[in-house]
Each structure stands twice: as C-alpha cells, then as structure tokens.
C-alpha positions as CSV (number, residue, x, y, z in Angstrom):
1,M,16.7,-55.4,-41.2
2,T,14.1,-52.6,-41.3
3,I,10.6,-51.7,-42.0
4,P,9.4,-48.8,-44.4
5,D,8.7,-46.5,-41.6
6,L,6.6,-43.5,-41.6
7,P,8.9,-39.7,-42.1
8,R,8.9,-38.5,-37.8
9,R,10.3,-35.1,-36.9
10,G,12.9,-35.1,-34.4
11,R,13.4,-38.4,-33.4
12,S,16.8,-39.3,-32.4
13,V,19.0,-41.6,-35.0
14,A,20.0,-43.7,-31.4
15,A,17.1,-44.8,-30.3
16,A,16.1,-48.5,-31.0
17,E,12.5,-49.5,-31.6
18,P,11.2,-53.0,-30.6
19,S,11.4,-55.2,-32.8
20,A,8.9,-56.4,-35.6
21,V,8.5,-60.2,-36.6
22,V,8.2,-61.4,-39.9
23,Q,5.9,-64.1,-40.6
24,T,7.2,-66.8,-43.0
25,A,4.0,-67.8,-46.0
26,T,4.0,-71.8,-45.8
27,P,1.1,-73.2,-47.9
28,P,-1.5,-75.6,-45.7
29,T,-2.4,-79.5,-46.6
30,V,-5.6,-80.2,-48.3
31,S,-6.6,-82.6,-50.6
32,V,-8.2,-82.0,-53.6
33,H,-11.4,-82.4,-53.0
34,E,-11.5,-79.8,-50.2
35,I,-10.6,-76.4,-52.6
36,A,-13.8,-75.1,-53.2
37,E,-13.2,-70.5,-53.6
38,G,-16.0,-71.0,-56.3
39,P,-17.3,-72.7,-59.2
40,G,-14.2,-71.1,-61.4
41,A,-11.3,-71.8,-59.3
42,T,-8.5,-73.0,-61.1
43,V,-5.4,-74.2,-59.6
44,S,-1.9,-73.4,-60.3
45,A,1.0,-76.0,-60.0
46,P,3.5,-75.6,-56.8
47,Q,5.4,-72.7,-56.5
48,V,9.0,-72.7,-54.9
49,G,9.3,-69.3,-53.5
50,T,12.8,-67.2,-53.4
51,S,13.1,-65.0,-50.3
52,A,15.3,-61.9,-50.3
53,I,16.3,-59.0,-48.1
54,P,16.2,-54.8,-48.3
55,A,18.7,-52.6,-48.1
56,P,17.3,-48.4,-48.6
57,A,19.7,-46.4,-46.6
58,A,19.3,-44.9,-43.0
59,A,15.7,-43.6,-43.5
60,L,13.9,-47.1,-44.7
61,V,14.9,-50.3,-45.1
62,A,18.3,-51.3,-43.0
63,V,19.4,-55.1,-43.2
64,D,20.9,-56.5,-40.4
65,A,23.6,-59.4,-41.2
66,A,22.4,-61.8,-39.8
67,A,18.6,-60.8,-41.8
68,V,20.7,-61.6,-45.2
69,Q,22.4,-65.0,-44.6
70,P,20.2,-67.6,-46.4
71,G,19.1,-70.5,-43.8
72,P,16.9,-69.7,-41.4
73,S,12.9,-69.8,-41.7
74,V,12.4,-66.5,-39.5
75,V,13.5,-63.7,-39.7
76,Q,14.0,-60.7,-37.3
77,A,13.4,-57.4,-38.7
78,D,13.0,-53.9,-36.3
79,T,12.4,-50.5,-36.7
80,R,15.0,-48.3,-36.4
81,P,14.7,-44.4,-36.0
82,T,14.5,-41.8,-39.1
83,P,16.1,-38.6,-38.9
84,S,13.9,-35.6,-39.1
85,R,12.9,-32.1,-37.8
86,T,12.0,-30.7,-34.3
87,A,9.3,-32.5,-32.8
88,D,8.9,-36.3,-31.5
89,R,5.1,-36.8,-33.2
90,T,3.4,-39.4,-35.4
91,P,2.6,-38.3,-38.7
92,A,-1.9,-38.5,-39.4
93,V,-0.6,-40.0,-42.0
94,G,1.5,-42.0,-43.7
95,L,4.7,-43.4,-46.3
96,P,5.2,-43.4,-49.9
97,A,2.9,-42.0,-52.6
98,A,2.2,-42.3,-57.0
99,L,2.7,-41.1,-60.2
100,A,0.8,-40.8,-63.2
101,S,1.6,-39.8,-66.6
102,V,1.0,-37.0,-69.3
103,A,3.2,-35.2,-71.8
104,D,6.9,-33.5,-71.4
105,Q,7.9,-30.5,-73.7
106,I,5.0,-31.1,-76.6
107,S,4.0,-27.6,-76.7
108,S,4.2,-24.0,-75.0
109,T,0.6,-22.7,-75.0
110,I,-2.4,-23.2,-72.5
111,T,-4.2,-25.0,-75.1
112,S,-1.8,-27.9,-75.7
113,V,-1.2,-28.1,-71.5
114,V,-4.7,-28.4,-71.1
115,S,-5.7,-30.3,-74.3
116,Q,-2.7,-33.4,-72.8
117,L,-3.9,-32.7,-69.4
118,A,-7.1,-33.6,-70.1
119,L,-6.3,-36.8,-72.5
120,T,-4.2,-38.0,-69.5
121,L,-7.0,-37.8,-67.3
122,S,-9.7,-39.1,-69.5
123,G,-7.0,-42.6,-69.2
124,N,-6.6,-42.4,-73.2
125,S,-2.6,-42.2,-73.1
126,P,-1.2,-44.5,-75.6
127,F,1.0,-45.8,-72.8
128,A,-1.6,-46.5,-70.4
129,P,-2.2,-50.6,-70.0
130,P,-6.1,-51.5,-69.7
131,A,-6.8,-51.7,-65.6
132,E,-6.4,-55.7,-65.4
133,A,-3.2,-56.0,-67.8
134,P,-1.2,-57.5,-65.8
135,A,1.8,-56.9,-68.1
136,T,5.5,-57.1,-66.8
137,W,4.8,-55.7,-63.6
138,A,8.2,-54.0,-62.6
139,L,8.8,-53.2,-59.4
140,L,12.2,-52.7,-56.8
141,A,13.4,-50.1,-54.6
142,F,15.8,-47.5,-54.7
143,A,17.3,-46.3,-51.2
144,R,19.7,-44.6,-51.6
145,R,22.2,-44.3,-47.9
146,Q,22.5,-41.6,-46.0
147,P,26.3,-41.1,-45.0
148,A,25.4,-39.7,-41.2
149,A,23.1,-42.1,-40.3
150,A,23.9,-43.9,-37.6
151,T,21.7,-47.2,-39.1
152,T,24.2,-48.5,-41.6
153,V,23.2,-51.5,-44.1
154,T,26.1,-54.2,-43.5
155,A,26.7,-56.7,-47.1
156,A,26.1,-60.3,-47.1
157,A,28.2,-62.1,-47.3
158,T,28.1,-64.5,-50.8
159,T,29.3,-68.0,-51.0
160,A,31.9,-69.0,-54.1
161,T,29.4,-70.8,-56.0
162,S,26.0,-70.2,-57.3
163,T,22.5,-73.0,-55.8
164,G,19.7,-71.7,-57.0
165,P,18.2,-71.5,-60.3
166,A,18.5,-68.2,-62.3
167,L,15.8,-65.4,-62.5
168,L,16.9,-63.6,-65.5
169,V,19.9,-64.0,-67.6
170,L,22.3,-60.6,-68.1
171,N,24.6,-60.6,-70.6
172,G,25.2,-63.8,-70.7
173,Y,25.9,-64.1,-66.3
174,N,22.8,-65.8,-64.6
175,V,21.2,-63.8,-62.2
176,V,20.3,-65.6,-58.5
177,A,18.5,-65.0,-55.8
178,A,21.3,-64.6,-52.2
179,S,19.1,-63.9,-49.8
180,Q,15.2,-64.5,-48.4
181,Q,12.3,-62.0,-50.7
182,V,11.0,-59.7,-47.9
183,V,7.7,-58.4,-49.0
184,T,6.4,-55.0,-48.4
185,S,3.4,-54.1,-50.4
186,F,1.4,-55.9,-53.5
187,Y,-0.9,-54.3,-56.3
188,S,-3.6,-56.5,-57.1
189,P,-4.8,-58.1,-60.4
190,M,-7.5,-55.6,-61.4
191,I,-5.4,-51.8,-59.9
192,N,-5.6,-49.0,-62.7
193,W,-2.4,-48.0,-63.9
194,P,0.2,-46.8,-63.3
195,A,0.3,-49.0,-60.6
196,Y,0.9,-52.3,-62.0
197,P,0.5,-56.0,-60.9
198,G,3.0,-57.6,-58.4
199,I,4.6,-58.6,-54.7
200,E,6.7,-55.5,-54.2
201,S,10.2,-57.2,-52.0
202,V,13.7,-56.4,-52.1
203,Q,16.1,-58.9,-52.4
204,E,19.7,-59.9,-52.9
205,F,21.1,-61.5,-55.7
206,N,24.8,-63.2,-57.3
207,L,25.6,-62.9,-60.6
208,V,26.9,-66.0,-62.0
209,D,29.2,-67.3,-64.5
210,P,27.2,-70.0,-65.6
211,S,30.6,-71.6,-67.5
212,T,32.0,-72.6,-64.2
213,N,29.4,-71.6,-61.7
214,E,31.4,-69.2,-59.5
215,V,30.6,-65.9,-58.0
216,V,32.1,-62.8,-60.1
217,G,29.6,-60.5,-57.8
218,S,26.6,-59.6,-55.9
219,F,23.8,-56.4,-55.6
220,R,21.3,-55.0,-53.2
221,A,17.8,-54.6,-55.2
222,L,14.3,-53.6,-55.2
223,Q,11.8,-55.8,-57.0
224,S,8.1,-56.4,-58.1
225,T,7.4,-59.9,-59.3
226,L,3.9,-61.3,-61.1
227,V,3.5,-64.4,-61.6
228,G,0.0,-64.9,-64.8
229,I,1.1,-66.2,-68.1
230,G,4.8,-66.7,-67.1
231,T,7.0,-64.8,-65.2
232,S,7.5,-60.7,-64.8
233,R,10.3,-59.7,-62.9
234,E,11.4,-56.0,-62.4
235,L,14.9,-54.9,-60.3
236,L,16.2,-51.6,-59.0
237,V,19.7,-51.9,-58.1
238,T,20.6,-50.1,-55.2
239,E,23.4,-51.0,-54.0
240,V,26.7,-53.1,-55.2
241,L,27.9,-55.5,-53.0
242,S,31.4,-57.2,-54.1
243,G,33.0,-57.0,-58.0
244,A,33.7,-55.4,-60.5
245,E,30.9,-52.5,-61.0
246,G,29.3,-51.3,-65.2
247,T,27.4,-52.5,-67.8
248,A,29.6,-54.7,-69.6
249,A,29.4,-59.0,-69.0
250,G,30.1,-60.1,-66.0
251,Q,30.1,-56.9,-64.3
252,I,28.0,-56.1,-61.7
253,P,24.9,-53.5,-62.6
254,P,25.7,-50.1,-60.7
255,Q,23.4,-49.0,-58.6
256,G,20.3,-47.5,-60.4
257,S,19.8,-49.8,-63.0
258,V,16.7,-51.0,-64.0
259,I,16.4,-54.3,-64.8
260,S,12.9,-55.7,-66.3
261,S,12.5,-59.2,-67.6
262,S,9.6,-61.3,-69.2
263,T,10.3,-65.2,-69.1
264,N,7.3,-67.6,-70.6
265,L,8.8,-71.4,-72.0
266,G,12.2,-69.8,-72.6
267,F,10.7,-66.8,-74.5
268,G,10.3,-63.8,-73.2
269,T,12.0,-60.0,-73.2
270,L,14.4,-58.4,-71.2
271,Y,15.3,-54.3,-70.9
272,T,18.4,-52.6,-69.4
273,A,18.5,-49.2,-68.5
274,M,21.8,-49.2,-66.6
275,P,24.3,-45.5,-65.5
276,A,27.7,-45.2,-66.7
277,K,30.1,-42.2,-66.7
278,S,29.7,-41.9,-71.1
279,G,25.5,-41.8,-70.5
280,N,23.3,-44.7,-69.7
281,V,23.4,-47.7,-71.2
282,T,19.7,-48.7,-72.7
283,S,18.8,-51.6,-74.0
284,F,15.9,-53.6,-75.1
285,K,16.1,-57.9,-76.9
286,L,13.3,-60.7,-77.5
287,V,14.7,-63.7,-76.0
288,S,13.8,-67.3,-77.3
289,P,15.9,-70.2,-77.1
290,F,16.9,-70.0,-80.5
291,G,18.5,-66.7,-79.8
292,D,18.3,-62.7,-78.6
293,L,17.0,-59.9,-80.9
294,A,18.3,-56.3,-79.4
295,I,15.7,-53.9,-80.7
296,P,16.9,-50.1,-80.1
297,V,14.0,-48.3,-78.1
298,P,14.9,-44.5,-76.8
299,Y,13.5,-44.9,-73.2
300,D,16.1,-44.7,-70.3
301,G,14.6,-45.6,-67.4
302,A,17.3,-45.0,-65.0
303,K,17.4,-41.5,-66.0
304,G,16.9,-39.3,-63.0
305,L,18.6,-42.5,-60.8
306,T,22.0,-40.6,-60.7
307,D,21.4,-36.9,-61.4
308,F,18.2,-36.5,-59.9
309,V,17.6,-33.4,-61.8
310,E,13.7,-34.0,-62.4
311,I,13.4,-34.8,-58.5
312,N,14.6,-31.9,-57.2
313,K,13.1,-28.7,-59.4
314,P,11.2,-26.8,-57.2
315,L,7.7,-26.8,-57.6
316,R,5.7,-23.7,-58.2
317,L,2.2,-23.0,-57.4
318,S,-0.3,-20.7,-58.7
319,N,-0.6,-18.4,-55.4
320,G,3.7,-18.1,-56.4
321,V,4.4,-20.3,-52.8
322,S,7.2,-22.8,-54.6
323,F,8.4,-25.8,-52.9
324,A,12.1,-27.8,-53.1
325,P,13.7,-30.4,-51.8
326,T,15.1,-29.4,-48.2
327,V,18.6,-31.5,-49.7
328,P,18.8,-32.2,-53.0
329,S,19.2,-35.5,-54.2
330,S,18.1,-36.3,-50.9
331,E,14.5,-39.3,-52.1
332,V,14.9,-42.4,-50.9
333,F,13.2,-44.5,-52.6
334,T,11.2,-47.3,-51.4
335,A,9.5,-49.4,-54.7
336,V,9.2,-49.3,-58.2
337,T,6.6,-50.4,-60.7
338,G,6.5,-50.2,-64.7
339,S,6.6,-52.0,-67.9
340,P,9.7,-50.5,-69.3
341,P,10.4,-49.4,-72.3
342,L,6.5,-47.7,-71.7
343,F,7.2,-46.9,-68.7
344,T,9.0,-46.3,-65.0
345,N,7.0,-45.4,-61.0
346,I,9.7,-45.3,-58.6
347,Q,7.8,-44.2,-55.1
348,G,9.8,-42.6,-52.7
349,T,9.6,-40.7,-49.4
350,Q,11.4,-36.6,-49.3
351,S,11.7,-33.8,-46.9
352,Y,10.6,-30.3,-48.5
353,T,11.3,-27.0,-47.7
354,V,8.6,-24.2,-48.2
355,S,8.8,-20.4,-49.8
356,D,5.8,-17.5,-49.9
357,K,5.6,-15.8,-53.2
358,N,9.0,-13.6,-52.1
359,G,10.9,-17.4,-52.2
360,V,11.1,-16.1,-48.0
361,A,11.1,-20.0,-46.1
362,V,8.3,-20.5,-44.1
363,G,8.6,-24.0,-43.5
364,S,8.3,-27.7,-44.3
365,F,7.0,-31.0,-44.5
366,D,7.7,-34.3,-45.1
367,A,6.7,-36.5,-47.5
368,V,5.6,-39.5,-49.9
369,V,6.1,-39.4,-53.5
370,A,6.1,-41.4,-56.0
371,T,7.4,-40.1,-59.9
372,T,6.9,-41.5,-63.3
373,S,8.5,-41.7,-66.7
374,D,7.5,-42.4,-70.0
375,A,8.4,-43.0,-73.5
376,L,7.0,-39.8,-74.2
377,G,9.9,-38.4,-72.3
378,V,6.2,-37.3,-69.5
379,F,7.4,-36.8,-66.2
380,T,4.4,-37.0,-62.9
381,K,5.2,-36.6,-59.6
382,L,2.7,-37.4,-56.9
383,I,3.3,-35.8,-53.2
384,K,1.3,-36.7,-50.1
385,V,2.1,-34.5,-47.1
386,V,2.9,-36.8,-43.8
387,D,4.3,-34.8,-41.0
388,N,4.2,-30.2,-41.3
389,G,5.7,-29.9,-37.8
390,G,2.9,-28.5,-36.8
391,S,2.8,-25.2,-39.2
392,T,0.1,-22.9,-39.1
393,N,1.5,-20.9,-41.8
394,A,-1.2,-20.3,-44.4
395,D,1.6,-21.0,-47.3
396,V,2.2,-24.9,-45.6
397,P,0.3,-27.5,-46.6
398,P,-1.5,-29.5,-43.8
399,V,-0.9,-32.9,-43.2
400,G,-3.4,-35.3,-46.0
401,T,-2.5,-32.8,-48.6
402,V,-2.0,-34.2,-52.1
403,Y,-0.3,-33.2,-54.5
404,N,-0.4,-34.7,-58.2
405,L,2.2,-32.5,-60.9
406,F,2.0,-33.0,-64.8
407,D,4.7,-31.7,-66.1
408,L,5.5,-30.2,-69.7
409,G,8.3,-28.7,-69.2
410,A,9.8,-25.3,-70.0
411,N,8.1,-23.9,-67.0
412,L,4.9,-25.4,-68.3
413,Y,3.0,-28.1,-66.0
414,A,-0.5,-28.7,-64.4
415,L,-0.8,-29.5,-60.9
416,Y,-3.8,-30.8,-59.0
417,S,-4.1,-30.6,-55.1
418,S,-6.4,-31.5,-52.5
419,T,-6.4,-29.6,-49.5
420,P,-8.3,-30.6,-46.2
421,S,-9.1,-27.5,-43.7
422,A,-10.2,-27.4,-40.4
423,N,-13.5,-27.7,-41.1
424,G,-13.3,-31.0,-42.5
425,K,-13.8,-29.5,-45.9
426,V,-11.8,-30.8,-48.6
427,K,-10.5,-28.2,-51.5
428,N,-9.9,-30.1,-54.6
429,L,-8.3,-28.1,-57.7
430,V,-6.5,-28.1,-60.4
431,Q,-3.8,-25.0,-60.7
432,V,-2.4,-24.8,-64.6
433,V,0.6,-22.8,-63.8
434,T,3.0,-20.9,-67.2
435,P,5.7,-18.7,-66.7
436,W,3.1,-16.0,-67.7
437,G,1.0,-17.0,-64.5
438,G,-1.9,-19.3,-63.9
439,F,-5.1,-20.6,-63.2
440,D,-7.2,-22.8,-61.0
441,I,-9.6,-25.7,-62.4
442,A,-12.1,-27.0,-59.3
443,F,-13.0,-30.3,-59.0
444,D,-15.0,-32.7,-56.8
445,F,-12.4,-35.6,-56.7
446,T,-10.9,-36.0,-53.4
447,S,-8.2,-38.1,-53.2
448,V,-7.4,-36.9,-49.4
449,T,-9.1,-39.6,-47.6
450,P,-10.1,-42.9,-48.8
451,P,-14.4,-43.6,-49.0
452,T,-15.9,-45.5,-46.3
453,L,-16.1,-49.0,-47.6
454,K,-18.2,-52.2,-47.1
455,P,-16.2,-54.5,-45.3
456,L,-14.5,-57.3,-48.2
457,Q,-16.7,-60.2,-48.9
458,T,-15.8,-63.1,-50.7
459,P,-18.1,-65.4,-52.8
460,S,-19.0,-67.9,-49.8
461,G,-19.4,-64.8,-47.0
462,Y,-17.1,-64.6,-45.2
463,K,-16.0,-61.1,-44.3
464,F,-12.8,-59.2,-43.2
465,V,-13.6,-56.1,-40.7
466,P,-11.2,-54.3,-39.6
467,T,-9.9,-53.8,-35.7
468,S,-7.1,-51.3,-36.4
469,G,-5.9,-48.5,-38.3
470,Q,-3.7,-47.9,-41.2
471,Q,0.4,-47.8,-41.5
472,L,0.2,-46.0,-44.7
473,F,3.0,-47.4,-47.2
474,G,2.5,-46.1,-50.4
475,A,0.2,-44.0,-52.9
476,N,0.1,-44.4,-56.4
477,G,-3.0,-43.2,-58.8
478,L,-3.5,-40.2,-61.6
479,P,-5.7,-37.7,-59.3
480,P,-7.9,-36.6,-60.4
481,R,-8.7,-39.1,-62.5
482,E,-7.8,-41.9,-59.5
483,M,-5.9,-42.5,-56.2
484,S,-4.6,-45.5,-54.3
485,T,-3.0,-46.5,-51.3
486,Q,-1.3,-48.7,-50.0
487,T,-1.3,-49.5,-46.2
488,Y,-1.2,-52.5,-42.9
489,Q,-4.1,-53.4,-41.1
490,Q,-5.2,-56.1,-38.9
491,F,-8.9,-58.0,-39.2
492,D,-11.2,-59.7,-37.7
493,V,-12.7,-62.9,-40.7
494,V,-16.4,-63.1,-39.5
495,D,-18.3,-65.8,-41.5
496,L,-22.0,-65.8,-43.5
497,T,-23.2,-66.0,-39.8
498,G,-21.3,-63.3,-38.4
499,K,-19.3,-65.5,-36.5
500,K,-15.5,-64.9,-35.8
501,I,-13.4,-67.7,-37.5
502,G,-9.6,-65.8,-37.1
503,A,-7.6,-63.2,-37.2
504,V,-5.1,-61.6,-39.6
505,D,-2.7,-58.8,-40.5
506,A,-2.6,-58.5,-44.3
507,D,-1.2,-55.8,-47.0
508,V,-4.0,-53.7,-48.8
509,T,-4.1,-51.9,-51.2
510,L,-7.3,-49.6,-52.2
511,Q,-8.0,-47.6,-55.2
512,W,-11.0,-45.2,-55.7
513,D,-12.1,-42.6,-58.7
514,S,-14.1,-39.8,-60.0
515,L,-16.6,-42.0,-61.7
516,G,-17.2,-44.0,-57.6
517,G,-15.6,-47.1,-58.1
518,Y,-13.1,-48.3,-55.9
519,N,-10.8,-51.6,-55.8
520,D,-10.0,-52.9,-52.2
521,A,-7.6,-55.8,-52.3
522,I,-5.7,-57.1,-49.2
523,L,-2.7,-60.0,-48.7
524,I,-2.4,-62.2,-45.5
525,T,1.2,-61.7,-44.0
526,K,0.2,-63.5,-40.6
527,V,-2.8,-65.4,-39.2
528,N,-3.1,-64.3,-35.4
529,S,-6.0,-67.3,-34.9
530,G,-8.0,-69.6,-36.6
531,T,-7.5,-72.3,-39.0
532,P,-5.6,-71.5,-42.4
533,G,-6.7,-73.3,-45.9
534,A,-8.1,-73.4,-49.2
535,L,-11.9,-74.0,-48.0
536,P,-14.4,-71.2,-47.6
537,W,-14.8,-71.1,-43.4
538,N,-10.3,-71.5,-43.3
539,V,-8.7,-68.6,-42.1
540,P,-6.9,-67.7,-45.8
541,P,-3.2,-68.4,-44.9
542,V,0.0,-66.6,-45.8
543,G,0.3,-65.0,-49.5
544,S,-3.8,-65.0,-50.1
545,V,-4.5,-62.3,-52.2
546,L,-8.3,-61.5,-52.2
547,N,-9.4,-58.2,-54.2
548,I,-13.1,-57.2,-54.9
549,R,-13.9,-54.3,-57.5
550,R,-16.7,-51.9,-58.4
551,T,-16.7,-49.5,-61.1
552,S,-19.3,-46.8,-60.3
553,F,-20.8,-44.4,-57.9
554,I,-24.3,-47.1,-58.2
555,D,-24.1,-50.3,-55.6
556,L,-26.7,-53.1,-56.5
557,G,-24.1,-55.8,-54.8
558,I,-22.0,-56.6,-57.8
559,Y,-18.8,-56.5,-58.1
560,D,-15.3,-58.8,-59.8
561,Y,-13.9,-60.6,-57.2
562,Y,-10.0,-62.4,-57.3
563,S,-8.5,-64.1,-55.2
564,S,-5.4,-66.4,-54.8
565,I,-4.8,-68.8,-52.4
566,P,-2.1,-71.1,-51.2
567,S,-2.5,-74.9,-50.8
568,A,-0.4,-77.9,-51.0
569,L,-1.3,-78.3,-54.4
570,G,-0.7,-74.9,-55.3
571,D,-2.4,-71.7,-56.0
572,V,-6.3,-71.5,-55.6
573,V,-7.4,-69.1,-58.5
574,S,-10.7,-67.9,-58.6
575,Y,-12.3,-64.9,-60.9
576,G,-15.8,-63.6,-61.7
577,T,-19.0,-61.7,-60.4
578,V,-20.8,-61.4,-57.5
579,T,-24.0,-60.8,-57.9
580,P,-27.9,-60.9,-55.3
581,I,-28.2,-64.0,-56.7
582,G,-25.0,-65.7,-56.6
583,F,-21.0,-66.5,-57.6
584,I,-20.5,-66.1,-61.4
585,P,-17.1,-68.0,-62.5
586,A,-15.5,-66.3,-65.7
587,T,-11.8,-66.8,-67.0
588,M,-9.1,-64.4,-65.9
589,P,-8.2,-62.2,-69.5
590,F,-4.6,-62.5,-67.6
591,P,-4.0,-64.8,-65.5
592,A,-2.2,-64.0,-62.3
593,Y,-0.9,-65.9,-59.4
594,L,-0.4,-63.2,-57.4
595,S,0.6,-65.6,-54.3
596,A,2.9,-68.0,-56.5
597,G,6.4,-68.3,-55.1
598,L,5.2,-66.8,-51.9
599,S,5.9,-70.5,-50.0
600,G,9.2,-69.3,-48.6
601,A,8.6,-65.8,-47.8
602,K,8.8,-63.1,-45.4
603,F,6.8,-60.8,-44.6
604,V,7.4,-57.1,-42.5
605,D,5.1,-57.0,-39.3
606,P,4.6,-53.7,-38.0
607,Y,2.3,-54.2,-35.7
608,A,4.9,-56.5,-33.8
609,A,7.3,-53.5,-34.2
610,G,4.7,-51.9,-32.2
611,W,4.1,-49.1,-35.0
612,P,1.2,-46.5,-33.7
613,S,-2.2,-46.9,-35.3
614,T,-2.9,-43.6,-37.4
615,G,-6.0,-44.2,-37.4
616,G,-6.5,-43.7,-40.9
C-alpha cells in the first residue's frame, strides 16, 4: 500500500520511492498498580483491534495485493509517485484541507450573506456540535482511481466464509473486516467542529450472509472510528471489489456510499446514503434488540460524490480572478468525517487552473481541500495551496494560501483568504461576492501558519520536543473562526529534569482560533527509542493519544489535558485541568478511548519512506 503523498509537479509515474515501515501497536505489559498517569485516570476493558487496507487511486493511497491479505503482523508500505506537472520539487506545504458550514440558498441579499456568515463564524449553527462532543464521528475517504496512472489497486482476495465479528449490520447482512486497519490520521476528543473526534483509516470489508456465514461480496472504504459510550463508525465506499453492486439487501454498496453507525449494548443508529441511477437512496433508523425504527431524513450524504456538481464549481474572487479544477471530477478523496444525517466533511487533493478577470488561463496550483455539506443545504470548501509551479503571476496564489468558501448559492458567497507574501506578511480578508459585484472585509486571523507553541507537556512533567519538520496530511476548520492541520512529526520525549527518555514518531493534530486558543494533540505511531509503557516515566506506547487545549490568548499555565494510553489491562484514560499547583482530574463529558481498538492496527510511517521534511 502507498501512503498519502504531497502533490508534486513533474514527477514520473514510473519512478518508485523507498518503502515505508508500518508499525503495529502492541500494548505493553503493566500491572494495575503501575498505571499512574494521574489521579483521574480510568481504565477501559482491553480492546481487540481490527486492521485495514487503503485504496485511494493513483495519486494517493494504493494497495498491494500482499498488504491486503490478513495475517502478517507487519505490513510494508511504499511511497509511489504522484502524477503532477512541471518541476520536480517538494511543495513547501503539504496534504489535505478542511471545511465548515454556513447556509445555502437562503437569500439573495447582501444583508443575508453577511448575517449568515456571522452566524456560522460565531459557531451558532444549529448543526454545530459542542467542541468536545465525540458523537458519531464519521470518517472514510473515497479515492478515485485514475485510469492513466501507473499505480493500480489490486483487489484483495476474499474468503468463502466470515471469520470476524460484525462491525455493523447493513440491510440484514453483516459487515466484517477483511483486511488490516491502516491508520492515516486522527482528530482528538477536544477538537472543535467541523472536525470530529476519531481515528481515520482505510480498510477492506466483506458483506456476509448471517444465515450461511458466506461472503456475498467485498468493498474497500475509508473510515473513522470512535470508542466512547459505545462505538461510532463511518465508512465512505471507495471501490467495490466483488459481488453484485446495488442498494438492496445482500448487494454491495456502490462507490460513493456513506454508511454511519453507532452502537451501545445493542442500541444505536444506522445512516446510509447510496448512489443509484434513479437517485441516491438514503435511510436513517434507530436500531435496538427489539427491532428497528425508520425515520425519514432529507439529508443526502452521498450527494456530489459521483456527480461532483459542487466540487467542480469554479471559484470567483472579488477582483474577477477565478480558478476551477483543471480536470473536472478529478478530486482524490483522502478522508471523511462528520455526523450524518447532520453533516459530512470530505478531505482530498485537487489541481486547479487559474484564470484572470478576462477568462484567460494564467497559471495553476495543487491544493489539499475539504468540503462540507449539511442538512440545511450548506456547502463550504477549504483550499490550502501546496504547489503553484513557482509562478510569479500576481493572480496565482502563493504556496501556503488558504481559502475557505461559504457558498450561499445563486452566485452569492463569502470567501475567506489568508495569503502570504514575499516580505513575510500575511493578508487576511473575507471577500463577499455577488452577481452585482463584491467587497472585502479585513480580518486579523491568520491560517497560513500555526502559532508557535510550547512543547506538549503531560501532568507528570514529560514533554514532546519536536526534532523534525512536519509532513502535512490534512487540514480542517472554519477560518476565520479557527484552522486545524493534520501532520506527521518526530519528537524527543524529555522528562521533568530535561533528560531524554526516548524518541517517537507521531500523527499530530493542531487547531488554533481567533481568540488565541489552541488544541494540540498527538497519536504515537512509532517508538524509536526508550521503554514503552503506561508509567509516567515511560515513553507512551504506539497507539497512545495525548491532547492539551488552551482556550484564550492569556497563558497562565492552565490548560485542559486528555490522554488515552493502551496497556495490557485496557486503555488508561486521563482527563482534567493542568494548573501551576497540580493536575485537577475531571469526568469527561463524553468518554472517548481513542487508543481502544488500535492494538492490531498499522500506522503509516512517512519518515521510514524517506519523506523530506517540509520544515513547517
């Protein structure tokens, strides 16, 4: 399997890159008396993880046949080339991007545009979940296969019978993991929407007839999972591998299908949206041991995943400059998050052609993107430029530029932009665009680069000191309210005395907002040195999640803290507030064991693949 790579211009599709090692999470052996992350630590029951295999096409994640087969404890991943355009160079910024929510088709007046924008930026949307709500965090990314690409995806061979537990029930048939889980990124429990807490990964699944225990077909999907009060899971089908495709019982959900479930002691919910020739088929029901109750919902989470209508729309700036996908319907989906039937957020990569105010093409750029749709008909899109081919044309956005579109329909929208310049200054503004013209509103919030933060520190005193630059995987948020990034990075683990006790690789999620608050979280993907364990003086083992959050500009040494550390006895979860006089434990409003279920997971390792550091 290949790991997500930055869009790079002029790379030969025939060139191969070094293999990346994917490390398996293995809980350390520890007695109950040794677990001491903090007074508020709780221990969950041991979790048995599944494993996964990706399948995005050419430019992103491709799966080797050997990697798809269940069994080996180590999966080898290799970085393969990304088709691109003119010069072989590493972008200064990296992969996917984010999204948000506002209002679509609500009014045709400037007043309505501005008022709706203000409503969304304030976080008061009726579909804005609380920042800490680890509700059904849906995730699963849809990767389109590029016919001309040299890298192809080989379907996994499915067995004749099911050998694993049902992860969810779809139209009376069991959905069972058919490959190992490969983790690509994550969102922390204290993340603010439209990012939802959970582990992002790729995996293959069998659809199994429960009466005969026989596999009727299989599919590949991107997914998001969250263990808290019960388990939440969302899938986005990226490819049908075998079986009869369709929306009926016993048929394999078509490419582009969104499936979201939550379960707790036999009770839960199930949402599906599946593309069909006669129109997408949507369903939402409450599930219980006594039967299911269908509830009609208007939201279609699969809308646009096959017709690309919203994604293909050109984006026009207030000065008349516009850009649109260079090749329509070519976005490569890399991840999905959300909570259908409320909203869905899809991340991906896209190449754009830039046209001046006269409609003449003047350049192009590659970007990581994220789009959101919700039950109100809102559509938003975040774009982060990662490569512009070295263009010096004033109409072509510089590398690092961030756009966030609030589409109100009928050629009415507000567009936030944060643009760097050669002198180091960043221009931030919101452009309101109408059929009759547009105007700009200046903002101070900068989403091009994150703030400089102190090293993440646990209540027991050890710190994670960065020793590398960052490899950007994704971004999210609702700038100018807030911005978030997902990256890979390497750290030294330093104890309270300043002594190095180990070194790790980690997935990092960082969110910063216009009030000066930030949310810094890491997921340990590889231990390079030191003794892994759940003790305060150990290096956190693979699968550990640690998260701190400060809520304002004022730094008084007070911040929220969350951690989920795997151990042989279960996942040790701590939550509370760190203060200058000590750690004050608290009860999590929504328990989330992010490390649960990761004991058998694989983690992509871009550093083993020889990925160059972007330095930021």
